[in-house]
C-alpha positions as CSV (number, residue, x, y, z in Angstrom):
1,M,104.4,-1.8,26.0
2,E,102.7,-3.2,29.2
3,D,103.9,-1.6,32.5
4,Y,106.4,-3.7,34.4
5,I,109.1,-3.4,37.0
6,V,112.6,-4.8,36.6
7,R,114.8,-5.8,39.6
8,A,118.5,-6.2,39.0
9,T,122.0,-6.2,40.6
10,A,125.4,-5.1,39.2
11,A,129.1,-5.2,39.9
12,G,128.8,-8.6,41.6
13,G,126.0,-7.5,43.9
14,Q,127.6,-4.2,45.0
15,V,124.6,-2.4,43.6
16,R,120.9,-3.2,43.4
17,A,118.6,-1.5,41.0
18,F,114.9,-1.1,40.0
19,A,113.4,0.3,36.9
20,V,109.8,0.7,35.8
21,T,107.9,1.6,32.7
22,A,104.6,3.2,33.8
23,R,102.8,4.8,30.9
24,Q,99.5,2.9,31.4
25,M,99.5,3.2,35.1
26,V,99.9,7.0,35.0
27,E,97.4,7.4,32.1
28,T,94.9,5.3,34.1
29,A,95.4,7.7,37.1
30,R,95.0,10.7,34.7
31,Q,91.7,9.3,33.4
32,H,90.3,8.4,36.9
33,H,91.2,11.8,38.4
34,N,91.0,14.0,35.3
35,T,94.4,15.5,36.3
36,S,95.9,18.6,34.7
37,P,99.3,18.0,32.9
38,V,101.3,19.3,35.9
39,A,99.2,17.2,38.3
40,T,99.6,14.1,36.0
41,A,103.4,14.6,36.0
42,A,103.6,15.0,39.8
43,L,101.3,12.1,40.6
44,G,102.9,10.0,37.9
45,R,106.4,10.4,39.3
46,L,105.2,9.4,42.7
47,L,103.2,6.4,41.3
48,G,106.3,5.1,39.5
49,A,108.4,5.5,42.7
50,G,105.7,3.8,44.8
51,A,105.6,0.8,42.4
52,M,109.4,0.3,42.6
53,M,109.6,0.9,46.4
54,G,106.6,-1.5,46.9
55,S,108.5,-4.2,45.0
56,M,111.4,-3.9,47.6
57,M,109.1,-5.3,50.3
58,K,109.2,-9.0,51.0
59,N,105.7,-10.1,52.1
60,E,102.4,-10.3,50.2
61,T,100.6,-8.3,52.9
62,D,103.2,-5.5,53.2
63,M,102.0,-2.0,52.2
64,L,103.8,1.2,51.4
65,T,102.4,4.7,51.6
66,L,104.2,7.8,50.2
67,K,102.8,11.2,51.3
68,I,104.0,14.5,50.0
69,Q,102.7,17.5,52.0
70,G,103.6,20.9,50.6
71,D,102.4,24.4,50.6
72,G,102.0,24.4,46.8
73,P,98.6,24.6,44.9
74,I,98.5,20.8,44.3
75,R,97.7,20.5,48.0
76,G,99.7,17.3,48.5
77,L,100.0,13.8,46.9
78,T,99.3,10.4,48.4
79,V,100.3,7.0,46.8
80,T,100.0,3.5,48.3
81,A,101.6,0.3,46.8
82,D,101.8,-3.4,47.7
83,S,104.7,-5.8,47.0
84,Q,103.1,-7.1,43.8
85,G,103.3,-4.0,41.6
86,N,99.8,-2.7,42.4
87,V,99.8,1.1,43.0
88,K,97.1,3.8,43.5
89,G,97.1,7.4,44.4
90,Y,95.6,10.9,44.2
91,A,96.5,14.6,44.2
92,G,94.8,17.0,46.7
93,N,94.0,19.4,43.8
94,P,94.1,17.4,40.5
95,E,93.1,20.4,38.4
96,V,96.1,22.7,39.4
97,M,97.4,24.7,36.4
98,L,100.8,26.5,36.4
99,P,102.8,28.0,33.6
100,P,105.8,26.0,32.4
101,K,109.2,26.6,34.0
102,N,112.3,26.4,31.8
103,G,110.1,24.8,29.1
104,K,109.0,22.0,31.5
105,L,106.0,21.2,33.7
106,D,106.6,23.0,37.0
107,V,106.1,20.0,39.4
108,G,108.3,21.7,42.1
109,G,106.1,24.8,41.9
110,A,102.9,22.8,42.2
111,V,104.2,20.8,45.2
112,G,105.8,23.7,47.1
113,I,107.9,23.5,50.3
114,G,107.1,20.7,52.7
115,L,107.7,17.1,53.8
116,L,107.9,13.6,52.4
117,T,106.7,10.8,54.6
118,V,107.3,7.1,53.9
119,I,105.2,4.6,55.8
120,K,105.8,0.9,55.6
121,D,103.3,-1.5,57.1
122,M,104.9,-4.8,57.4
123,G,102.5,-6.5,59.8
124,L,104.5,-5.4,62.9
125,K,102.9,-3.8,66.0
126,E,103.7,-0.3,64.6
127,P,104.3,0.6,60.9
128,Y,107.8,2.0,60.1
129,S,107.6,5.8,59.3
130,G,110.4,8.0,58.0
131,Q,110.1,11.7,57.2
132,T,112.4,14.2,55.5
133,I,112.1,17.7,54.1
134,L,111.5,18.2,50.4
135,V,114.8,19.3,48.9
136,S,113.6,20.3,45.4
137,S,109.9,19.2,45.4
138,E,110.6,17.5,42.0
139,I,110.1,14.1,43.8
140,A,113.1,12.1,42.5
141,E,115.7,14.3,44.3
142,D,113.4,14.2,47.4
143,L,113.4,10.4,47.4
144,T,117.2,10.3,46.9
145,Y,117.5,12.6,50.0
146,Y,115.1,10.4,51.9
147,F,117.0,7.2,51.2
148,A,120.3,8.8,52.3
149,N,118.9,10.4,55.5
150,S,116.2,8.1,56.7
151,E,117.4,4.7,55.6
152,Q,121.2,5.5,55.3
153,V,121.3,4.0,51.8
154,P,123.3,6.0,49.2
155,S,120.8,6.0,46.3
156,S,120.0,7.7,43.0
157,V,116.4,8.1,41.9
158,G,115.3,9.1,38.4
159,L,111.6,9.7,37.6
160,G,109.8,11.1,34.6
161,V,106.4,11.6,32.9
162,L,106.2,12.9,29.3
163,M,102.9,14.3,28.2
164,G,101.7,14.2,24.6
165,K,100.2,17.2,22.7
166,D,96.7,15.9,23.5
167,N,97.6,15.9,27.2
168,T,97.6,12.1,27.5
169,V,100.6,10.3,28.9
170,R,103.2,9.6,26.2
171,C,105.6,7.7,28.4
172,A,106.5,7.4,32.1
173,G,108.9,5.5,34.3
174,G,111.9,5.7,36.5
175,F,114.8,4.0,38.2
176,I,116.2,3.6,41.7
177,I,119.9,2.7,42.2
178,Q,121.1,1.7,45.7
179,M,124.7,1.0,46.8
180,M,125.3,-1.9,49.1
181,P,127.4,-1.2,52.3
182,F,130.4,-3.0,50.7
183,A,130.3,-1.2,47.4
184,K,133.8,-0.2,46.3
185,E,134.7,3.4,45.5
186,E,135.5,2.6,41.9
187,T,132.0,1.1,41.4
188,I,130.4,4.2,42.9
189,C,132.5,6.4,40.6
190,A,131.6,4.3,37.5
191,V,127.8,4.5,38.3
192,E,128.1,8.3,38.8
193,E,129.8,8.6,35.3
194,N,127.1,6.4,33.7
195,L,124.4,8.5,35.3
196,K,125.7,11.5,33.4
197,K,124.9,9.6,30.1
198,V,121.2,9.6,30.9
199,P,119.7,13.1,30.0
200,S,116.3,12.1,31.4
201,V,114.3,8.9,32.0
202,T,111.6,10.0,29.5
203,S,114.1,10.7,26.7
204,I,115.3,7.0,27.0
205,L,111.8,5.6,27.2
206,D,110.4,7.8,24.5
207,E,113.1,6.4,22.1
208,G,111.4,3.0,22.6
209,H,114.0,1.6,25.1
210,T,112.9,-0.9,27.7
211,P,113.6,-0.6,31.5
212,E,116.2,-3.4,31.0
213,E,118.0,-1.2,28.4
214,L,117.8,1.8,30.7
215,L,119.5,-0.2,33.4
216,G,122.0,-1.4,30.7
217,I,123.0,2.3,30.1
218,L,123.2,3.0,33.9
219,F,125.4,-0.1,34.5
220,D,127.5,-0.1,31.3
221,G,130.6,-2.1,31.9
222,L,129.5,-3.2,35.4
223,G,128.0,-6.6,34.7
224,L,124.3,-6.0,35.0
225,E,122.2,-9.0,36.1
226,I,118.4,-8.9,35.8
227,T,117.0,-10.9,38.7
228,D,113.3,-10.7,37.8
229,T,110.5,-8.7,36.4
230,M,106.9,-8.2,37.5
231,P,103.8,-6.5,36.0
232,A,102.8,-3.1,37.4
233,R,99.4,-1.4,37.3
234,F,97.2,1.2,38.8
235,Y,94.8,-0.8,40.9
236,C,92.3,0.2,43.6
237,N,90.7,-2.5,45.8
238,C,87.8,-0.3,46.8
239,S,84.2,-1.7,46.7
240,K,80.8,-0.6,47.9
241,E,81.2,-2.7,51.0
242,R,84.6,-1.1,51.9
243,V,83.3,2.4,51.3
244,E,80.3,1.6,53.5
245,Q,82.7,1.3,56.4
246,A,83.8,4.9,55.8
247,V,80.1,6.0,55.7
248,A,79.4,4.1,58.9
249,S,82.4,5.9,60.6
250,V,80.8,9.3,60.3
251,G,78.5,8.4,63.1
252,R,74.8,7.5,63.7
253,K,73.8,11.2,64.1
254,E,75.1,12.3,60.8
255,I,73.7,9.2,58.9
256,Q,70.3,9.9,60.5
257,A,70.4,13.4,59.2
258,M,71.1,12.1,55.7
259,I,68.1,9.7,56.0
260,Q,65.9,12.6,57.1
261,D,67.0,14.6,54.0
262,G,65.4,11.7,52.0
263,E,68.1,11.9,49.3
264,D,70.5,9.3,48.0
265,I,74.1,10.1,48.8
266,E,77.2,9.6,46.7
267,V,80.6,8.8,48.1
268,K,83.8,8.8,46.1
269,C,86.9,6.7,46.7
270,H,89.9,9.1,47.2
271,F,92.3,6.8,45.4
272,C,90.4,6.0,42.2
273,N,87.5,8.5,42.2
274,T,84.9,5.8,41.7
275,A,81.5,7.0,43.0
276,Y,79.3,4.8,45.1
277,R,75.6,5.6,45.7
278,Y,73.7,4.7,48.8
279,S,69.9,5.0,48.9
280,V,68.0,6.0,52.0
281,E,67.1,2.3,52.6
282,E,70.8,1.4,52.4
283,L,71.6,4.1,54.9
284,K,69.0,2.7,57.3
285,Q,70.7,-0.8,56.9
286,I,74.1,0.8,57.7
287,I,72.7,2.2,61.0
288,K,71.2,-1.2,61.8
289,R,74.5,-3.0,61.2
290,S,76.5,-0.5,63.2
291,R,74.5,-1.1,66.4
């Protein structure tokens, strides 16, 4: 199944919802960064959330950044997304290994205690930035808390990544449910009851169900209306030219020192781990252009 995002409403517009299937996106990230199983699960959850939250933005040029900074051994997570379903991200320590906790990958232990920051760049003078503490460090609960506290939107977030025995991604995805200000009490109660019927996102997806069917379970009896779908993918827009700007930003003195070493240098993109090589001659050109 190709990765895609579903946007929907229910109960006559009292609720809006998003769901994503993200196996390929998370598997691509795993391959790019060679992440351990627990790092794949942590990054994969945040990638799925980023894809859905990115699709909430209106303009083509809008950008979303999700940053998790914790004291755990994964040393933080960063994900950025646009409004068209493109998402990319990385873990500070992609090779982190931890023993399972209660038979599951210990994402909370890998992340540790810390902060979640959400930055929305919508072309205004200053980007919007909201920050909350990590309440469980399992990511879905932290985003639920963020929506309630920073955006004052009662929400429910579910995210999951299931690894196969060969440590590739078996399935991944999630949902975000948000109550509109005029949502009735009985609608909220009905959604809460339906949420109890979903043991986990991955158990539903692993049975072969689509994001639409996942939302169908969550809004059983509440008149689900799918408004649209869009493809989602792990995509990095880096290039040798863009990375050159980062090289130039280290300063003339440092570049001159690299030239004197007489060795090619290799620079990797944080987001996709692609390596770019710059010869001594290219470094000389960078200095010329930066004058």
